[in-house]
C-alpha positions as CSV (number, residue, x, y, z in Angstrom):
1,M,71.2,15.6,-141.9
2,R,69.0,17.9,-139.8
3,K,66.4,15.2,-139.6
4,T,68.9,12.7,-138.3
5,T,70.2,15.1,-135.7
6,A,66.7,15.9,-134.5
7,L,66.0,12.2,-134.1
8,K,69.1,11.7,-132.1
9,V,68.3,14.6,-129.7
10,A,64.7,13.3,-129.3
11,G,66.1,9.8,-128.4
12,A,68.5,11.2,-125.9
13,K,65.7,13.1,-124.2
14,A,63.5,10.0,-124.0
15,R,66.3,8.0,-122.5
16,S,67.0,10.8,-120.0
17,R,63.3,10.9,-119.0
18,A,63.2,7.1,-118.6
19,G,66.3,7.2,-116.4
20,A,64.8,9.9,-114.2
21,V,61.7,7.7,-113.7
22,R,63.8,4.7,-112.7
23,T,65.8,6.9,-110.2
24,A,62.6,8.2,-108.7
25,K,61.2,4.7,-108.3
26,S,64.4,3.6,-106.6
27,T,63.8,6.1,-103.8
28,V,60.2,5.3,-103.0
29,K,59.1,2.5,-100.7
30,T,55.5,1.4,-100.6
31,S,54.0,0.6,-97.2
32,A,51.5,-2.2,-96.4
33,V,48.6,0.1,-96.8
34,G,49.7,1.3,-100.2
35,A,51.1,4.7,-99.2
36,S,54.5,5.7,-100.6
37,R,57.3,7.6,-98.8
38,P,60.8,8.5,-99.8
39,V,63.7,6.4,-98.5
40,P,67.3,7.7,-98.6
41,I,69.2,6.1,-101.4
42,A,72.3,5.5,-99.1
43,E,70.2,4.3,-96.2
44,A,72.8,2.3,-94.4
45,S,75.4,5.1,-94.6
46,V,72.9,7.6,-93.3
47,R,72.1,5.5,-90.3
48,E,75.8,4.9,-89.6
49,R,76.6,8.6,-89.9
50,I,73.8,9.5,-87.4
51,L,75.0,6.8,-84.9
52,E,78.7,7.9,-85.1
53,S,77.9,11.6,-84.8
54,A,75.6,11.0,-81.9
55,E,78.2,8.9,-80.2
56,R,80.9,11.6,-80.5
57,L,78.6,14.4,-79.3
58,F,77.0,12.4,-76.4
59,A,80.5,11.4,-75.3
60,E,81.7,15.0,-75.3
61,H,78.7,16.8,-74.0
62,G,76.4,14.3,-72.3
63,M,73.0,13.3,-73.4
64,S,71.2,16.3,-71.9
65,G,73.7,18.7,-73.6
66,V,73.1,17.5,-77.2
67,G,70.0,18.1,-79.2
68,L,68.9,16.3,-82.4
69,R,69.7,19.4,-84.5
70,A,73.3,19.2,-83.4
71,I,73.5,15.5,-84.3
72,T,71.9,16.0,-87.7
73,S,74.2,18.9,-88.5
74,E,77.2,16.9,-87.5
75,A,76.0,13.9,-89.6
76,N,75.0,16.2,-92.5
77,V,71.5,14.7,-92.6
78,N,68.0,16.2,-92.0
79,L,65.8,15.7,-88.9
80,A,63.5,13.4,-90.8
81,S,66.3,10.9,-91.1
82,V,66.5,10.5,-87.3
83,A,62.8,10.0,-87.1
84,Y,62.9,7.5,-89.9
85,H,65.7,5.4,-88.5
86,F,65.3,5.8,-84.8
87,G,62.0,7.5,-84.0
88,S,63.5,9.8,-81.3
89,K,66.6,10.8,-79.3
90,E,65.8,8.0,-76.9
91,G,65.5,5.5,-79.8
92,L,68.8,6.7,-81.2
93,L,70.7,6.2,-77.9
94,E,69.0,2.8,-77.4
95,A,70.1,1.7,-80.9
96,L,73.6,2.9,-80.2
97,F,73.9,0.9,-77.0
98,A,72.3,-2.2,-78.6
99,L,75.1,-2.0,-81.2
100,R,78.0,-1.3,-78.9
101,A,77.2,-2.8,-75.5
102,E,75.9,-6.2,-76.4
103,P,79.3,-7.6,-77.5
104,I,80.8,-6.4,-74.2
105,A,78.1,-8.0,-72.0
106,K,78.3,-11.2,-74.1
107,E,82.1,-11.4,-73.7
108,R,81.9,-10.8,-70.0
109,L,79.5,-13.8,-69.6
110,N,81.8,-15.9,-71.8
111,L,84.8,-15.1,-69.7
112,L,82.8,-15.8,-66.5
113,A,81.7,-19.2,-67.8
114,R,85.4,-20.0,-68.5
115,C,86.2,-19.2,-64.9
116,F,84.0,-22.1,-63.8
117,E,85.0,-24.6,-66.5
118,S,87.8,-26.2,-64.5
119,T,86.7,-25.4,-60.9
120,K,83.6,-24.6,-58.9
121,A,85.5,-22.0,-57.0
122,P,87.5,-19.7,-59.3
123,A,89.8,-17.1,-57.8
124,L,88.2,-13.7,-57.1
125,E,90.8,-12.1,-59.3
126,Q,89.7,-14.2,-62.3
127,I,86.1,-13.1,-61.8
128,L,87.1,-9.4,-61.5
129,D,89.2,-9.7,-64.7
130,A,86.3,-11.3,-66.6
131,F,84.2,-8.3,-65.6
132,L,86.7,-5.5,-66.2
133,R,88.7,-6.6,-69.2
134,P,85.9,-6.5,-71.8
135,A,84.9,-3.0,-70.8
136,L,88.4,-1.7,-71.0
137,T,89.6,-3.6,-74.1
138,L,86.7,-4.4,-76.3
139,G,85.3,-0.9,-75.8
140,K,88.4,0.6,-77.4
141,Q,88.0,-1.4,-80.6
142,P,86.8,0.8,-83.6
143,R,84.1,-1.7,-84.5
144,L,82.5,-1.1,-81.0
145,G,82.9,2.7,-81.1
146,G,86.4,3.0,-79.9
147,P,87.3,5.7,-77.3
148,A,84.1,7.6,-78.0
149,F,81.9,4.8,-76.7
150,V,84.2,4.2,-73.7
151,K,83.9,7.8,-72.8
152,L,80.1,7.8,-73.5
153,R,79.6,4.9,-71.1
154,A,81.6,6.6,-68.4
155,R,79.6,9.8,-68.9
156,L,76.2,8.2,-68.9
157,A,77.1,6.3,-65.7
158,T,77.2,9.6,-63.8
159,E,74.2,11.3,-65.5
160,P,71.1,11.6,-63.3
161,E,68.7,11.3,-66.2
162,T,66.2,8.5,-66.0
163,L,66.8,7.6,-69.6
164,A,70.5,7.1,-69.1
165,R,69.9,4.8,-66.2
166,K,67.2,2.9,-68.2
167,I,69.6,2.3,-71.1
168,L,72.5,1.3,-69.0
169,S,70.3,-1.1,-67.1
170,K,68.9,-2.7,-70.2
171,A,72.4,-3.2,-71.6
172,F,74.2,-4.4,-68.5
173,D,72.0,-5.4,-65.6
174,L,71.7,-9.1,-66.5
175,S,75.4,-9.7,-66.8
176,S,76.3,-7.5,-63.8
177,R,73.9,-9.4,-61.5
178,K,75.6,-12.7,-62.5
179,F,78.9,-11.2,-61.5
180,I,77.6,-10.1,-58.2
181,D,76.4,-13.6,-57.6
182,A,79.8,-15.0,-58.6
183,I,81.7,-12.6,-56.3
184,A,79.3,-13.4,-53.4
185,Q,80.0,-17.1,-54.0
186,A,83.7,-16.4,-53.9
187,L,83.4,-14.5,-50.6
188,P,81.0,-16.4,-48.5
189,H,82.1,-14.5,-45.3
190,L,80.6,-11.3,-46.7
191,P,76.9,-10.3,-46.3
192,R,75.2,-9.8,-49.7
193,A,74.7,-6.1,-49.0
194,E,78.5,-5.7,-48.4
195,V,79.3,-7.4,-51.8
196,E,76.8,-5.1,-53.5
197,W,78.4,-2.0,-52.0
198,R,81.9,-3.1,-53.0
199,F,80.6,-3.8,-56.5
200,H,79.4,-0.2,-56.6
201,F,82.9,1.0,-55.7
202,M,84.4,-1.2,-58.4
203,L,82.1,0.4,-61.0
204,G,83.3,3.8,-59.8
205,A,86.9,2.8,-60.3
206,M,86.1,1.3,-63.7
207,F,84.2,4.3,-65.0
208,Y,86.7,6.8,-63.8
209,T,89.4,4.8,-65.6
210,M,87.3,4.6,-68.7
211,G,86.6,8.3,-68.6
212,N,90.4,9.0,-68.5
213,S,90.0,12.7,-67.6
214,G,93.7,13.3,-67.6
215,R,93.8,14.2,-63.9
216,I,96.1,11.4,-62.8
217,Q,98.5,12.1,-65.7
218,S,98.7,15.7,-64.5
219,L,99.5,14.6,-60.9
220,T,102.1,12.0,-62.0
221,G,103.7,13.8,-64.9
222,G,102.2,11.2,-67.2
223,H,103.7,8.2,-65.4
224,C,100.3,6.8,-64.5
225,D,98.2,6.5,-67.7
226,P,94.7,4.9,-67.5
227,G,94.8,4.7,-71.3
228,D,97.3,1.9,-71.0
229,V,94.7,-0.8,-70.5
230,K,97.1,-3.7,-69.8
231,R,98.9,-1.7,-67.1
232,A,95.6,-0.3,-65.7
233,L,94.2,-3.9,-65.2
234,H,97.5,-5.0,-63.7
235,H,97.1,-2.5,-60.9
236,M,93.3,-2.3,-60.6
237,I,92.5,-6.0,-60.1
238,P,94.7,-6.6,-57.0
239,F,93.5,-3.3,-55.5
240,L,89.9,-4.2,-56.0
241,A,90.4,-7.8,-54.8
242,A,91.9,-6.6,-51.6
243,G,88.9,-4.3,-51.1
244,F,86.4,-7.1,-51.7
245,R,88.3,-9.4,-49.3
246,S,88.5,-6.9,-46.4
247,A,86.5,-7.6,-43.3
248,P,82.8,-6.7,-43.2
249,V,82.3,-3.2,-41.9
250,P,80.1,-2.9,-38.7
251,P,76.5,-1.7,-39.3
252,V,75.8,2.0,-39.2
253,S,74.5,3.1,-35.9
254,N,71.4,5.3,-35.7
């Protein structure tokens, strides 16, 4: 009886050691030069947790106000995880915008193309709607970050850091230039520089609406709510169209 029990115990220990070896092997990845380094077992979930935590913190405090240690603490991961997945804070923010911003820019261009499907001269309001709607509606979808990414975009747009400008440019410059061209085509009486200035003012209105600071709710007792995207677009597009259509301003005198 004792011999049988001893054999069972020895077998269990052997199986345990074999399982430990298999587990260790599953967390090691061999590089092209033969070196081995640990890879997190739940690699995808670690990456997602880092992105989501960074998105929330950047949205609340701005890029300059958040360090990597705060992000890793929020995500419950170590600093090495950020280096492994993104390389740096800049790489993390670029990855976040690549994930969230590309669908918005793509939808803008799709809607702009539809504007020209049935006519060579679509209404200015159609063009403005194609630009604004994806930013205000798609940005609120959970798969694209939801309110956190909307707020992050609005915050980065006002940050003076070179990196913030670089990332926004990479994400949106191509599509935005196409909209400037389309607006200039719809308003041939306006000098190009005038169109560009008015596009700048539209961005200001868009980002302030996206930021939704609560100021206008306070002033109006909650009657005016930028969080109501349908209503916001209903009022914003005619207002902006009237501004774009206004007569060119005289040049600034020296």
